A tleap script that builds the chain and sets N, CA, C and O, in Angstrom:
source leaprc.protein.ff14SB
mol = sequence {
  NMET LYS GLU LYS LEU LEU THR ILE PHE ASN
  HIE TYR ASP PRO LYS THR GLN ARG ASN LYS
  LEU CYS GLU GLU PHE ARG GLU LEU GLN ASP
  GLU LEU HIE GLU VAL TYR ASP ASN ASP LYS
  LEU SER ASP ASN LEU VAL SER GLU ILE ALA
  ASP ASN PHE VAL LEU MET LEU GLN PHE ALA
  TYR ASP ASN GLU ILE THR LEU GLU GLU ILE
  LYS GLU GLU MET GLU GLN LYS ILE GLU ARG
  GLN LEU LYS ARG ILE GLU ASN GLU GLU CLYS
}
set mol.1.N position { 66.955 -6.800 -74.666 }
set mol.1.CA position { 67.351 -6.936 -75.819 }
set mol.1.C position { 68.230 -5.345 -75.717 }
set mol.1.O position { 69.171 -5.026 -76.444 }
set mol.2.N position { 67.721 -4.641 -74.796 }
set mol.2.CA position { 68.607 -3.560 -74.392 }
set mol.2.C position { 70.044 -3.669 -74.489 }
set mol.2.O position { 70.737 -3.119 -75.345 }
set mol.3.N position { 70.533 -4.586 -73.341 }
set mol.3.CA position { 71.579 -4.944 -72.971 }
set mol.3.C position { 72.261 -5.314 -74.380 }
set mol.3.O position { 73.346 -4.748 -74.509 }
set mol.4.N position { 71.950 -5.999 -75.298 }
set mol.4.CA position { 72.749 -6.730 -76.312 }
set mol.4.C position { 72.576 -5.552 -77.164 }
set mol.4.O position { 73.674 -5.359 -77.685 }
set mol.5.N position { 71.782 -4.712 -77.545 }
set mol.5.CA position { 71.944 -3.780 -78.460 }
set mol.5.C position { 72.988 -2.862 -77.840 }
set mol.5.O position { 73.850 -2.362 -78.563 }
set mol.6.N position { 72.955 -2.662 -76.759 }
set mol.6.CA position { 74.115 -1.865 -76.285 }
set mol.6.C position { 75.848 -2.567 -76.045 }
set mol.6.O position { 76.883 -1.927 -75.865 }
set mol.7.N position { 75.691 -3.853 -76.112 }
set mol.7.CA position { 76.764 -4.649 -76.171 }
set mol.7.C position { 77.395 -4.340 -77.722 }
set mol.7.O position { 78.536 -3.913 -77.903 }
set mol.8.N position { 76.695 -4.557 -78.498 }
set mol.8.CA position { 77.078 -4.558 -80.318 }
set mol.8.C position { 77.473 -3.023 -80.232 }
set mol.8.O position { 78.584 -2.826 -80.724 }
set mol.9.N position { 76.778 -1.742 -79.673 }
set mol.9.CA position { 77.263 -0.650 -79.883 }
set mol.9.C position { 78.202 -0.234 -79.184 }
set mol.9.O position { 78.561 0.938 -79.303 }
set mol.10.N position { 78.636 -0.835 -78.558 }
set mol.10.CA position { 79.481 -0.393 -77.554 }
set mol.10.C position { 80.797 -0.967 -78.212 }
set mol.10.O position { 81.876 -0.376 -78.237 }
set mol.11.N position { 80.490 -2.414 -78.826 }
set mol.11.CA position { 82.025 -2.645 -79.282 }
set mol.11.C position { 82.248 -2.170 -80.150 }
set mol.11.O position { 83.454 -1.943 -80.248 }
set mol.12.N position { 81.522 -1.762 -81.163 }
set mol.12.CA position { 82.266 -0.897 -81.873 }
set mol.12.C position { 82.164 0.923 -81.502 }
set mol.12.O position { 82.382 1.324 -80.359 }
set mol.13.N position { 81.846 1.773 -82.518 }
set mol.13.CA position { 81.979 3.008 -81.782 }
set mol.13.C position { 80.990 3.458 -82.541 }
set mol.13.O position { 80.489 2.706 -83.376 }
set mol.14.N position { 80.411 5.149 -82.331 }
set mol.14.CA position { 79.262 5.725 -82.521 }
set mol.14.C position { 79.212 5.776 -84.084 }
set mol.14.O position { 78.287 5.606 -84.877 }
set mol.15.N position { 80.825 6.135 -84.277 }
set mol.15.CA position { 80.699 6.830 -85.704 }
set mol.15.C position { 80.997 5.905 -86.797 }
set mol.15.O position { 81.197 6.283 -87.951 }
set mol.16.N position { 81.034 4.270 -86.284 }
set mol.16.CA position { 80.836 3.154 -87.504 }
set mol.16.C position { 79.890 2.896 -87.122 }
set mol.16.O position { 79.542 2.238 -88.103 }
set mol.17.N position { 78.815 2.814 -86.270 }
set mol.17.CA position { 77.551 2.482 -86.112 }
set mol.17.C position { 76.990 3.341 -86.940 }
set mol.17.O position { 76.524 2.936 -88.005 }
set mol.18.N position { 76.937 4.857 -86.534 }
set mol.18.CA position { 76.308 5.749 -87.387 }
set mol.18.C position { 76.442 5.448 -89.079 }
set mol.18.O position { 75.479 5.469 -89.846 }
set mol.19.N position { 77.666 5.204 -89.420 }
set mol.19.CA position { 77.966 4.817 -90.803 }
set mol.19.C position { 77.275 4.119 -91.499 }
set mol.19.O position { 76.829 4.378 -92.617 }
set mol.20.N position { 77.075 2.655 -90.512 }
set mol.20.CA position { 76.210 1.402 -90.361 }
set mol.20.C position { 74.572 1.604 -90.684 }
set mol.20.O position { 73.837 0.855 -91.327 }
set mol.21.N position { 74.292 2.721 -90.099 }
set mol.21.CA position { 72.893 3.231 -90.025 }
set mol.21.C position { 72.551 3.910 -91.517 }
set mol.21.O position { 71.750 3.499 -92.357 }
set mol.22.N position { 73.055 4.592 -91.547 }
set mol.22.CA position { 73.507 5.345 -93.256 }
set mol.22.C position { 73.237 3.988 -94.013 }
set mol.22.O position { 72.185 3.545 -94.473 }
set mol.23.N position { 74.244 3.575 -94.003 }
set mol.23.CA position { 73.932 2.410 -95.333 }
set mol.23.C position { 72.831 1.485 -95.262 }
set mol.23.O position { 72.320 1.020 -96.281 }
set mol.24.N position { 72.463 1.212 -94.143 }
set mol.24.CA position { 70.986 0.421 -94.305 }
set mol.24.C position { 70.412 1.549 -94.342 }
set mol.24.O position { 70.530 1.844 -95.531 }
set mol.25.N position { 69.794 2.500 -93.782 }
set mol.25.CA position { 68.683 3.782 -94.697 }
set mol.25.C position { 68.777 3.518 -96.162 }
set mol.25.O position { 67.716 3.165 -96.677 }
set mol.26.N position { 69.897 3.617 -97.007 }
set mol.26.CA position { 70.507 3.262 -98.296 }
set mol.26.C position { 69.696 2.014 -99.106 }
set mol.26.O position { 69.251 1.972 -100.253 }
set mol.27.N position { 69.695 0.780 -97.751 }
set mol.27.CA position { 69.516 -0.592 -98.569 }
set mol.27.C position { 68.175 -0.243 -98.593 }
set mol.27.O position { 67.555 -0.257 -99.657 }
set mol.28.N position { 67.371 0.239 -96.967 }
set mol.28.CA position { 65.708 0.401 -96.932 }
set mol.28.C position { 65.382 0.730 -98.322 }
set mol.28.O position { 64.699 0.038 -99.077 }
set mol.29.N position { 66.207 2.406 -98.718 }
set mol.29.CA position { 65.388 3.106 -99.584 }
set mol.29.C position { 65.419 2.319 -100.975 }
set mol.29.O position { 64.533 2.350 -101.829 }
set mol.30.N position { 66.708 1.553 -101.034 }
set mol.30.CA position { 66.552 0.648 -102.072 }
set mol.30.C position { 65.145 -0.191 -102.521 }
set mol.30.O position { 64.477 -0.168 -103.555 }
set mol.31.N position { 65.025 -0.895 -101.327 }
set mol.31.CA position { 64.123 -2.123 -101.788 }
set mol.31.C position { 62.494 -1.228 -101.532 }
set mol.31.O position { 61.562 -1.831 -102.063 }
set mol.32.N position { 62.110 0.025 -100.839 }
set mol.32.CA position { 60.900 0.790 -101.217 }
set mol.32.C position { 60.934 0.892 -102.575 }
set mol.32.O position { 59.946 0.627 -103.259 }
set mol.33.N position { 62.067 1.282 -103.074 }
set mol.33.CA position { 62.105 1.718 -104.417 }
set mol.33.C position { 61.292 0.404 -105.322 }
set mol.33.O position { 60.235 0.436 -105.953 }
set mol.34.N position { 62.161 -0.604 -105.111 }
set mol.34.CA position { 61.693 -2.045 -105.699 }
set mol.34.C position { 59.916 -2.223 -105.478 }
set mol.34.O position { 59.022 -2.578 -106.246 }
set mol.35.N position { 59.928 -1.910 -104.442 }
set mol.35.CA position { 58.203 -2.055 -104.133 }
set mol.35.C position { 57.132 -1.212 -104.815 }
set mol.35.O position { 56.078 -1.605 -105.315 }
set mol.36.N position { 57.560 -0.110 -104.745 }
set mol.36.CA position { 56.491 0.764 -104.962 }
set mol.36.C position { 57.198 1.327 -106.708 }
set mol.36.O position { 56.510 1.362 -107.728 }
set mol.37.N position { 58.165 1.575 -106.658 }
set mol.37.CA position { 58.130 2.493 -107.903 }
set mol.37.C position { 58.359 1.211 -109.138 }
set mol.37.O position { 58.765 1.633 -110.221 }
set mol.38.N position { 58.146 -0.151 -109.041 }
set mol.38.CA position { 58.437 -0.907 -109.865 }
set mol.38.C position { 57.215 -1.961 -109.591 }
set mol.38.O position { 56.908 -2.746 -110.488 }
set mol.39.N position { 56.788 -1.965 -108.816 }
set mol.39.CA position { 55.206 -2.788 -107.861 }
set mol.39.C position { 55.799 -4.362 -108.305 }
set mol.39.O position { 55.511 -5.217 -109.142 }
set mol.40.N position { 56.735 -4.194 -107.284 }
set mol.40.CA position { 57.408 -5.737 -107.143 }
set mol.40.C position { 57.727 -6.055 -106.013 }
set mol.40.O position { 58.310 -5.248 -105.289 }
set mol.41.N position { 57.367 -7.513 -105.533 }
set mol.41.CA position { 57.249 -7.780 -104.331 }
set mol.41.C position { 58.886 -7.859 -103.709 }
set mol.41.O position { 59.859 -8.287 -104.330 }
set mol.42.N position { 58.877 -7.468 -102.698 }
set mol.42.CA position { 60.633 -7.849 -102.159 }
set mol.42.C position { 60.628 -8.727 -101.097 }
set mol.42.O position { 59.698 -8.485 -100.328 }
set mol.43.N position { 61.320 -9.656 -100.767 }
set mol.43.CA position { 61.373 -10.637 -100.122 }
set mol.43.C position { 62.585 -10.069 -98.960 }
set mol.43.O position { 62.844 -10.635 -97.898 }
set mol.44.N position { 63.111 -9.041 -99.385 }
set mol.44.CA position { 64.205 -8.528 -98.328 }
set mol.44.C position { 63.527 -7.401 -97.591 }
set mol.44.O position { 64.169 -7.034 -96.607 }
set mol.45.N position { 62.178 -6.629 -97.849 }
set mol.45.CA position { 61.927 -5.634 -97.162 }
set mol.45.C position { 61.452 -6.198 -95.574 }
set mol.45.O position { 61.740 -5.455 -94.636 }
set mol.46.N position { 61.204 -6.645 -95.470 }
set mol.46.CA position { 61.515 -7.040 -93.703 }
set mol.46.C position { 62.761 -7.156 -93.166 }
set mol.46.O position { 63.211 -6.379 -92.324 }
set mol.47.N position { 63.328 -8.081 -93.610 }
set mol.47.CA position { 64.705 -7.659 -93.230 }
set mol.47.C position { 65.567 -5.973 -93.262 }
set mol.47.O position { 66.261 -5.503 -92.361 }
set mol.48.N position { 65.314 -5.501 -94.264 }
set mol.48.CA position { 65.851 -4.432 -94.146 }
set mol.48.C position { 65.326 -3.344 -93.161 }
set mol.48.O position { 66.018 -2.465 -92.648 }
set mol.49.N position { 64.139 -3.524 -93.002 }
set mol.49.CA position { 62.960 -2.577 -92.021 }
set mol.49.C position { 63.957 -3.034 -90.486 }
set mol.49.O position { 64.644 -2.249 -89.833 }
set mol.50.N position { 63.715 -4.818 -90.159 }
set mol.50.CA position { 64.943 -4.685 -89.091 }
set mol.50.C position { 65.935 -4.493 -88.968 }
set mol.50.O position { 66.384 -4.518 -87.822 }
set mol.51.N position { 66.830 -4.190 -90.119 }
set mol.51.CA position { 67.968 -3.723 -89.953 }
set mol.51.C position { 67.900 -2.382 -89.341 }
set mol.51.O position { 68.470 -2.088 -88.290 }
set mol.52.N position { 67.151 -1.557 -90.073 }
set mol.52.CA position { 67.414 -0.073 -89.492 }
set mol.52.C position { 66.470 -0.048 -88.096 }
set mol.52.O position { 66.593 1.020 -87.495 }
set mol.53.N position { 65.869 -0.676 -87.679 }
set mol.53.CA position { 65.324 -0.612 -85.860 }
set mol.53.C position { 66.202 -1.083 -85.165 }
set mol.53.O position { 66.299 -0.544 -84.063 }
set mol.54.N position { 67.092 -2.123 -85.432 }
set mol.54.CA position { 68.369 -2.608 -84.655 }
set mol.54.C position { 69.392 -1.499 -84.406 }
set mol.54.O position { 69.793 -1.223 -83.275 }
set mol.55.N position { 69.757 -0.937 -85.409 }
set mol.55.CA position { 70.644 0.236 -85.569 }
set mol.55.C position { 70.119 1.762 -84.786 }
set mol.55.O position { 70.792 2.586 -84.166 }
set mol.56.N position { 68.852 1.738 -85.060 }
set mol.56.CA position { 68.039 2.869 -84.618 }
set mol.56.C position { 67.780 2.940 -83.186 }
set mol.56.O position { 67.753 3.993 -82.548 }
set mol.57.N position { 67.537 1.433 -82.569 }
set mol.57.CA position { 67.446 1.726 -81.152 }
set mol.57.C position { 68.686 1.214 -80.613 }
set mol.57.O position { 68.656 0.760 -79.469 }
set mol.58.N position { 69.600 1.215 -81.156 }
set mol.58.CA position { 70.835 1.175 -80.265 }
set mol.58.C position { 71.200 2.572 -80.244 }
set mol.58.O position { 71.705 2.882 -79.164 }
set mol.59.N position { 71.093 3.766 -81.290 }
set mol.59.CA position { 71.086 4.984 -81.028 }
set mol.59.C position { 70.317 5.712 -79.280 }
set mol.59.O position { 70.617 6.431 -78.327 }
set mol.60.N position { 69.216 4.888 -79.823 }
set mol.60.CA position { 68.043 5.478 -78.501 }
set mol.60.C position { 68.868 4.941 -77.415 }
set mol.60.O position { 69.217 5.734 -76.539 }
set mol.61.N position { 69.270 3.597 -77.330 }
set mol.61.CA position { 69.357 3.149 -76.106 }
set mol.61.C position { 70.746 3.765 -75.340 }
set mol.61.O position { 70.964 3.840 -74.131 }
set mol.62.N position { 71.493 4.123 -76.329 }
set mol.62.CA position { 73.016 5.023 -75.848 }
set mol.62.C position { 72.870 6.091 -75.438 }
set mol.62.O position { 73.656 6.594 -74.635 }
set mol.63.N position { 71.557 6.839 -76.016 }
set mol.63.CA position { 71.378 7.857 -75.459 }
set mol.63.C position { 70.150 8.182 -74.477 }
set mol.63.O position { 69.581 9.273 -74.426 }
set mol.64.N position { 69.843 7.075 -73.722 }
set mol.64.CA position { 69.109 6.877 -73.166 }
set mol.64.C position { 67.564 7.139 -73.080 }
set mol.64.O position { 66.953 7.357 -72.034 }
set mol.65.N position { 67.070 7.089 -74.238 }
set mol.65.CA position { 66.000 7.017 -74.853 }
set mol.65.C position { 65.180 5.396 -74.468 }
set mol.65.O position { 65.692 4.288 -74.628 }
set mol.66.N position { 64.115 5.624 -74.057 }
set mol.66.CA position { 63.308 4.072 -73.420 }
set mol.66.C position { 62.290 4.090 -75.206 }
set mol.66.O position { 62.283 5.045 -75.982 }
set mol.67.N position { 61.559 2.756 -75.412 }
set mol.67.CA position { 60.631 2.411 -75.469 }
set mol.67.C position { 59.575 3.277 -75.768 }
set mol.67.O position { 59.161 3.766 -76.819 }
set mol.68.N position { 59.197 3.361 -74.454 }
set mol.68.CA position { 58.070 4.128 -74.316 }
set mol.68.C position { 58.413 5.735 -74.975 }
set mol.68.O position { 57.740 6.262 -75.861 }
set mol.69.N position { 59.361 6.218 -74.450 }
set mol.69.CA position { 59.163 7.486 -74.870 }
set mol.69.C position { 58.958 7.418 -76.652 }
set mol.69.O position { 57.961 7.721 -77.307 }
set mol.70.N position { 60.398 6.865 -77.158 }
set mol.70.CA position { 59.833 6.521 -78.649 }
set mol.70.C position { 58.167 6.298 -78.830 }
set mol.70.O position { 57.559 7.112 -79.527 }
set mol.71.N position { 57.624 5.466 -78.355 }
set mol.71.CA position { 56.327 5.164 -78.724 }
set mol.71.C position { 55.235 6.462 -78.438 }
set mol.71.O position { 54.327 6.714 -79.230 }
set mol.72.N position { 55.504 7.344 -77.015 }
set mol.72.CA position { 54.336 8.316 -76.940 }
set mol.72.C position { 54.962 9.318 -78.118 }
set mol.72.O position { 54.055 10.053 -78.510 }
set mol.73.N position { 55.940 9.528 -78.657 }
set mol.73.CA position { 56.108 10.553 -79.692 }
set mol.73.C position { 55.703 10.098 -81.132 }
set mol.73.O position { 55.471 10.809 -82.110 }
set mol.74.N position { 55.676 8.714 -81.020 }
set mol.74.CA position { 54.859 8.150 -82.054 }
set mol.74.C position { 53.690 8.646 -82.324 }
set mol.74.O position { 53.363 9.217 -83.364 }
set mol.75.N position { 53.100 8.455 -81.473 }
set mol.75.CA position { 51.418 8.679 -81.258 }
set mol.75.C position { 50.881 9.961 -81.618 }
set mol.75.O position { 49.893 10.219 -82.307 }
set mol.76.N position { 52.079 11.079 -80.765 }
set mol.76.CA position { 51.924 12.600 -80.863 }
set mol.76.C position { 51.878 12.855 -82.534 }
set mol.76.O position { 50.922 13.306 -83.164 }
set mol.77.N position { 52.941 12.515 -82.964 }
set mol.77.CA position { 53.033 12.615 -84.469 }
set mol.77.C position { 52.353 11.658 -85.432 }
set mol.77.O position { 52.325 11.930 -86.632 }
set mol.78.N position { 51.933 10.809 -85.069 }
set mol.78.CA position { 50.499 10.479 -85.961 }
set mol.78.C position { 49.094 11.288 -85.623 }
set mol.78.O position { 48.274 11.684 -86.451 }
set mol.79.N position { 49.050 11.393 -84.536 }
set mol.79.CA position { 47.766 11.919 -83.982 }
set mol.79.C position { 47.981 13.495 -84.805 }
set mol.79.O position { 46.890 13.752 -85.313 }
set mol.80.N position { 48.653 14.251 -85.011 }
set mol.80.CA position { 49.166 15.511 -85.338 }
set mol.80.C position { 48.595 15.473 -86.916 }
set mol.80.O position { 47.853 16.334 -87.388 }
set mol.81.N position { 49.083 14.328 -87.612 }
set mol.81.CA position { 49.213 14.050 -88.934 }
set mol.81.C position { 47.773 13.841 -89.296 }
set mol.81.O position { 47.360 14.509 -90.244 }
set mol.82.N position { 46.729 12.817 -88.546 }
set mol.82.CA position { 45.757 12.926 -88.641 }
set mol.82.C position { 44.982 13.702 -88.668 }
set mol.82.O position { 43.990 13.802 -89.391 }
set mol.83.N position { 45.410 14.417 -87.772 }
set mol.83.CA position { 44.715 16.170 -87.759 }
set mol.83.C position { 45.060 17.087 -88.868 }
set mol.83.O position { 44.252 18.004 -89.017 }
set mol.84.N position { 46.031 17.063 -89.655 }
set mol.84.CA position { 46.585 17.447 -90.893 }
set mol.84.C position { 45.484 16.960 -91.660 }
set mol.84.O position { 44.586 17.696 -92.069 }
set mol.85.N position { 45.543 15.665 -91.869 }
set mol.85.CA position { 44.338 15.221 -92.864 }
set mol.85.C position { 43.037 15.535 -92.661 }
set mol.85.O position { 42.458 15.774 -93.720 }
set mol.86.N position { 42.501 15.605 -91.890 }
set mol.86.CA position { 41.186 15.962 -91.406 }
set mol.86.C position { 41.251 17.378 -92.345 }
set mol.86.O position { 40.666 17.564 -93.412 }
set mol.87.N position { 41.947 18.112 -91.779 }
set mol.87.CA position { 41.857 19.698 -92.080 }
set mol.87.C position { 41.915 19.818 -93.683 }
set mol.87.O position { 41.051 20.402 -94.337 }
set mol.88.N position { 43.018 19.206 -94.214 }
set mol.88.CA position { 43.049 19.267 -95.907 }
set mol.88.C position { 41.163 18.718 -96.269 }
set mol.88.O position { 40.367 19.357 -96.957 }
set mol.89.N position { 40.980 17.819 -95.783 }
set mol.89.CA position { 39.680 17.213 -96.316 }
set mol.89.C position { 38.600 18.585 -95.988 }
set mol.89.O position { 37.431 18.408 -96.328 }
set mol.90.N position { 38.964 19.972 -95.325 }
set mol.90.CA position { 37.352 20.288 -95.080 }
set mol.90.C position { 37.380 21.475 -96.050 }
set mol.90.O position { 36.356 22.125 -96.259 }
savepdb mol mol.pdb
quit
């Protein structure tokens, strides 16, 4: 998958892909509003999340960031937030 994503990224340029990512962020935001503000199920939500992941991984790989590094950072952030929640409940 990494090679395929880098092929796509390199076919275009970072500025084009950055603009595409911003567009996909907006589309995801719209879908989330549909789901949570309007209490309306969205068939598009999975697709919009996938679009964002695809583009974010392109930028990660272009900057030589591995999935393992991302996972570790996510785990640290999750633990930090859980501690904050625990402290709020005290």
